[in-house]
C-alpha positions in Angstrom: -46.2 -45.5 -40.4 -46.9 -45.3 -44.0 -47.3 -41.8 -43.3 -43.8 -41.5 -42.1 -42.7 -43.5 -44.7 -44.4 -40.9 -47.2 -43.3 -37.7 -45.6 -39.5 -39.5 -45.6 -39.3 -39.8 -49.4 -40.6 -36.3 -50.3 -38.3 -35.2 -48.4 -35.5 -36.8 -50.7 -37.1 -35.2 -53.4 -37.6 -31.6 -52.1 -35.4 -29.0 -50.8 -35.9 -28.7 -47.0 -34.8 -25.3 -45.5 -33.9 -25.4 -41.8 -33.3 -22.2 -39.1 -30.1 -24.5 -37.4 -26.8 -23.9 -37.1 -23.7 -26.4 -36.8 -21.5 -25.8 -34.2 -18.2 -26.1 -35.0 -16.4 -26.7 -31.4 -15.3 -30.2 -31.2 -17.3 -30.7 -28.1 -20.5 -30.1 -30.9 -19.8 -30.9 -34.2 -20.3 -34.1 -35.0 -23.3 -34.5 -32.4 -25.0 -31.8 -34.4 -24.6 -33.1 -37.6 -26.1 -36.4 -36.6 -29.0 -34.0 -35.8 -29.3 -32.5 -38.8 -28.6 -35.5 -40.5 -31.7 -36.9 -38.6 -33.9 -34.2 -39.5 -33.1 -34.4 -43.2 -32.8 -37.8 -44.2 -33.0 -39.9 -41.0 -36.5 -41.0 -39.3 -38.1 -39.3 -35.8 -37.0 -43.3 -34.0 -33.5 -43.0 -35.3 -31.1 -43.8 -32.5 -28.4 -40.5 -33.8 -25.4 -42.2 -32.4 -25.5 -45.4 -34.3 -25.2 -42.9 -37.3 -21.9 -43.6 -39.1 -19.7 -40.4 -39.4 -16.8 -40.6 -42.4 -14.8 -37.2 -42.4 -13.8 -36.1 -45.7 -10.6 -34.8 -46.1 -11.1 -32.3 -48.8 -11.1 -28.5 -48.7 -9.9 -26.0 -46.9 -12.2 -24.2 -45.5 -15.3 -26.5 -44.4 -16.5 -29.4 -42.7 -17.7 -32.0 -44.8 -19.1 -35.3 -43.7 -20.4 -38.8 -45.1 -23.7 -39.5 -43.1 -24.6 -43.0 -43.2 -28.2 -43.7 -41.7 -29.7 -47.0 -41.9 -31.9 -45.8 -44.5 -29.6 -43.8 -46.9 -26.5 -42.0 -47.0 -26.1 -38.4 -47.3 -23.2 -35.6 -47.2 -23.4 -32.4 -44.9 -21.0 -29.9 -45.8 -20.8 -26.9 -43.1 -18.6 -23.6 -43.7 -15.9 -23.2 -40.8 -16.6 -19.4 -41.0 -17.8 -18.3 -37.7 -19.2 -15.1 -39.0 -20.5 -15.1 -42.7 -19.8 -11.7 -43.0 -15.7 -12.8 -42.9 -16.3 -15.5 -45.7 -14.4 -14.8 -48.9 -17.7 -16.1 -50.7 -21.8 -15.5 -50.8 -22.8 -18.2 -48.6 -26.6 -17.2 -49.5 -25.8 -16.7 -52.9 -24.4 -20.4 -53.3 -26.9 -22.4 -51.4 -29.8 -20.8 -53.9 -27.6 -22.2 -56.5 -27.7 -25.1 -55.3 -31.1 -25.3 -55.5 -30.8 -24.6 -59.5 -28.3 -27.0 -60.1 -30.0 -29.9 -58.3 -33.5 -29.2 -59.9 -31.5 -29.3 -63.7 -29.9 -32.5 -62.7 -26.3 -30.9 -63.0 -24.5 -32.2 -60.0 -25.6 -33.7 -56.7 -29.2 -33.3 -55.5 -29.6 -31.1 -52.7 -31.4 -32.5 -50.1 -31.7 -29.8 -47.2 -30.0 -26.3 -46.2 -29.2 -24.8 -42.9 -28.0 -21.4 -41.4 -24.6 -22.6 -42.3 -24.7 -25.6 -44.6 -26.4 -28.1 -46.8 -26.9 -31.6 -47.0 -26.5 -33.5 -50.3 -27.3 -37.0 -51.7 -24.1 -39.3 -51.4 -23.1 -40.0 -54.8 -20.8 -43.0 -54.7 -17.1 -43.0 -56.0 -14.2 -41.4 -54.8 -12.4 -38.1 -55.1 -10.3 -38.0 -57.9 -6.4 -37.7 -56.8 -4.0 -35.6 -58.7 -2.4 -38.2 -60.7 -5.3 -39.0 -62.4 -6.1 -35.7 -63.7 -4.4 -36.5 -67.1 -6.0 -40.1 -67.2 -9.3 -38.5 -66.6 -9.6 -35.5 -69.2 -11.6 -36.6 -71.7 -14.9 -37.4 -68.8 -13.6 -34.1 -67.2 -13.9 -32.0 -70.4 -17.1 -33.0 -71.1 -18.3 -32.6 -67.5 -17.2 -28.9 -67.6 -18.9 -28.8 -71.0 -22.4 -29.8 -69.5 -22.0 -27.8 -66.8 -21.3 -25.2 -69.3 -24.4 -25.5 -71.1 -26.9 -25.4 -68.3 -29.6 -22.6 -69.3 -30.1 -20.0 -67.4 -33.4 -17.0 -67.7 -32.2 -13.6 -68.0 -33.1 -13.5 -64.3 -30.8 -16.2 -62.6 -28.0 -14.7 -64.6 -27.9 -11.8 -62.8 -28.8 -13.1 -59.5 -25.9 -15.1 -59.8 -23.8 -13.4 -61.3 -20.0 -13.7 -60.1 -17.7 -12.4 -62.4 -13.8 -13.5 -60.8 -13.2 -9.5 -61.4 -16.0 -8.0 -59.3 -15.1 -10.7 -56.9 -11.6 -9.6 -56.6 -12.4 -5.9 -56.6 -14.5 -7.0 -53.0 -11.6 -8.7 -51.7 -9.4 -5.8 -52.5 -11.2 -3.2 -50.9 -11.4 -6.1 -47.5 -7.6 -6.2 -48.5 -7.2 -2.7 -47.2 -7.8 -3.3 -43.3 -6.3 -7.3 -43.7 -3.3 -7.0 -45.6 0.2 -5.0 -45.4 0.7 -2.4 -47.8 3.1 -3.6 -50.0 0.7 -6.4 -50.8 -2.3 -4.4 -51.5 -0.5 -2.2 -54.2 0.7 -5.3 -55.5 -2.4 -7.2 -56.3 -4.3 -3.9 -57.0 -1.7 -2.8 -59.4 -1.7 -6.6 -61.5 -4.8 -7.1 -60.9 -5.8 -3.7 -62.8 -3.5 -4.7 -65.4 -4.8 -8.0 -66.5 -8.0 -6.7 -66.4 -8.0 -4.3 -69.0 -6.7 -7.2 -71.1 -8.7 -10.0 -69.9 -12.2 -8.3 -68.6 -13.1 -7.3 -72.4 -15.6 -8.6 -75.2 -12.9 -10.8 -76.8 -12.4 -12.8 -73.3 -15.0 -11.9 -71.1 -18.1 -14.4 -72.5 -20.2 -15.8 -69.4 -21.8 -18.9 -68.7 -22.9 -21.1 -66.0 -19.1 -21.9 -64.3 -18.0 -23.5 -61.4 -15.0 -22.2 -60.4 -12.7 -24.9 -58.7 -12.9 -27.6 -60.2 -9.9 -29.8 -58.7 -9.3 -33.1 -58.4 -11.2 -33.2 -54.9 -14.1 -31.9 -56.5 -14.6 -34.4 -59.0 -15.7 -38.1 -57.9 -15.5 -41.2 -59.7 -18.3 -43.8 -59.5 -15.5 -47.0 -60.9 -18.6 -49.0 -61.4 -20.9 -46.7 -64.0 -17.5 -45.0 -65.2 -19.6 -41.5 -64.4 -18.0 -38.6 -62.8 -19.8 -35.7 -60.5 -18.9 -32.3 -59.8 -19.6 -31.2 -56.1 -18.6 -28.3 -54.2 -19.9 -25.3 -55.7 -18.8 -22.9 -53.2 -17.1 -20.3 -55.9 -19.8 -21.4 -59.1 -22.7 -18.7 -60.6 -22.9 -17.0 -63.7 -19.4 -16.3 -64.4 -16.1 -16.7 -67.4 -16.0 -19.5 -69.4 -12.3 -18.9 -70.0 -11.3 -18.8 -65.8 -13.4 -22.4 -65.4 -11.1 -24.1 -68.1 -7.6 -22.1 -67.3 -8.5 -22.7 -63.2 -8.8 -26.3 -64.2 -5.1 -27.0 -65.8 -3.9 -24.8 -63.1 -5.3 -27.5 -60.6 -3.7 -30.2 -62.2 -0.8 -29.2 -59.9 -2.6 -29.6 -56.9 -2.5 -28.0 -53.8 1.1 -28.5 -53.7 1.5 -26.6 -57.1 3.9 -28.5 -58.7 3.9 -27.2 -62.1 5.6 -29.7 -63.3 2.0 -31.5 -63.5 0.9 -28.6 -65.7 -0.9 -30.0 -68.6 1.6 -29.4 -72.1 0.6 -27.6 -75.3 -1.0 -30.9 -76.4 -2.7 -32.1 -73.5 -4.4 -28.8 -73.7 -5.4 -29.1 -77.1 -6.7 -32.6 -76.3 -8.8 -31.8 -73.5 -10.4 -27.8 -75.3 -11.4 -30.0 -78.5 -13.2 -32.7 -76.9 -14.4 -30.1 -74.7 -15.4 -27.6 -78.0 -17.3 -30.7 -79.4 -19.3 -31.1 -76.7 -20.0 -27.1 -75.8 -20.5 -26.1 -79.7 -21.0 -29.3 -81.7 -18.7 -30.8 -84.2 -18.1 -28.0 -86.8 -15.7 -26.1 -84.6 -12.8 -25.8 -86.6 -8.9 -26.6 -85.4 -8.2 -23.4 -85.6 -10.9 -22.2 -83.8 -9.4 -24.9 -80.9 -6.0 -22.9 -80.9 -7.7 -19.9 -80.6 -9.7 -21.1 -77.7 -5.9 -22.3 -75.9 -4.2 -19.1 -76.6 -6.8 -17.2 -74.8 -7.1 -19.7 -71.9 -3.6 -19.8 -71.2 -3.7 -16.0 -71.2 -6.4 -16.6 -68.4 -4.2 -18.4 -65.8 -3.2 -14.9 -65.2 -6.6 -14.3 -63.9 -6.4 -17.3 -61.7 -3.0 -16.8 -60.4 -4.2 -13.9 -58.8 -7.5 -14.8 -57.9 -6.1 -17.7 -55.6 -3.1 -15.6 -54.6 -5.0 -12.8 -53.3 -7.8 -15.3 -51.9 -4.4 -17.5 -50.1 -3.2 -13.8 -48.7 -6.8 -12.7 -47.1 -7.2 -16.5 -45.5 -3.7 -16.4 -43.9 -4.8 -13.2 -42.6 -8.0 -14.4 -41.2 -6.4 -17.6 -40.1 -2.7 -16.9 -39.3 -2.2 -20.4 -37.3 -3.1 -22.1 -40.4 0.2 -23.0 -42.2 -1.5 -23.4 -45.5 -2.4 -20.2 -47.0 0.5 -18.2 -46.9 3.0 -20.2 -49.6 0.1 -21.1 -51.5 -0.1 -17.5 -52.1 3.5 -17.1 -52.5 3.4 -19.9 -54.8 0.8 -18.5 -57.0 1.9 -15.1 -57.3 5.6 -16.4 -58.1 3.9 -18.5 -61.0 2.4 -15.7 -62.0 5.0 -13.7 -62.5 7.0 -15.8 -64.1 4.5 -16.5 -66.9 3.0 -13.4 -67.1 5.5 -11.3 -70.3 5.3 -14.9 -72.3 1.4 -15.3 -72.1 0.7 -11.9 -72.9 3.0 -11.5 -75.6 1.6 -14.2 -77.5 0.0 -13.7 -80.6 -3.9 -14.2 -80.9 -4.8 -17.0 -83.6 -7.3 -15.4 -86.6 -10.1 -18.0 -87.7 -12.2 -15.3 -89.6 -15.8 -16.1 -88.6 -15.9 -18.1 -85.7 -18.7 -20.1 -84.3 -18.4 -18.6 -81.0 -17.2 -15.4 -79.9 -14.9 -16.7 -77.3 
């Protein structure tokens, strides 16, 4: 019995790799989740029918369950992609990155991975709502700064490179066989135009980034006041400005209510706190303004990224009513703000503390 307990606790502090796949068909899904949970956080003598499952209503392309065993709680996340070759994210890279994030205590502790998903330690708390985004600006800006400060070796930077521009180029290749010519021509032209401006040394500072910091990917623990980032599907070594610009877009929720987009003063306040935690107190007001201008321009990359993603997902899942309208709203916003944000004059601060 003592040996079983030792093995159990060792599993909680190491990452277990399993050659098992969770079947996503309704008749198999919940039982397979219980089997995975037993092998990774349960015990052989458990009656898995007594494991309590709570399906989490977050995200659009994955299944996610909180599993409550007699010994612990864990979160099981399963990719719904029947064929990972059709996935718009790199599942293998994601799982390898999760190991790095877990080792460096940046996000949830990774307990194990299986063929089409992974299981993490459960973090007490609730996902933020869209209406809470302005309220939690200070903690969120600090949280993003802490993620962006995560150190990576040169080898890890290469392994986990996920430039949004390279990813969109890959998606455009897929789009040739999945989208109408009119849509393909539009995305090819517009992404090419903004890439010439934004994929340059002036804008292209890279760091460990998340790629999808929306309200559903932030957990708030009311007792401790802590915020935790989850769901690293689009994460890696990528563009800092994309993470910040995309987060501001996510204030509008999945409904994309642009009335909720942060005002210039809210953006400045957020970025000032972010810069202080990222670069230090010597970061000047002028440099914050400079950063704000660049983030504002980079929202165009966010609109094209998720607009193209939505079109491709709609092509892969034509019966799902979410993706096509979401894509069209992103495209409409892109066209609405493009000329204005590109015509904004840059802020010159002389010698900067951070070359962004």
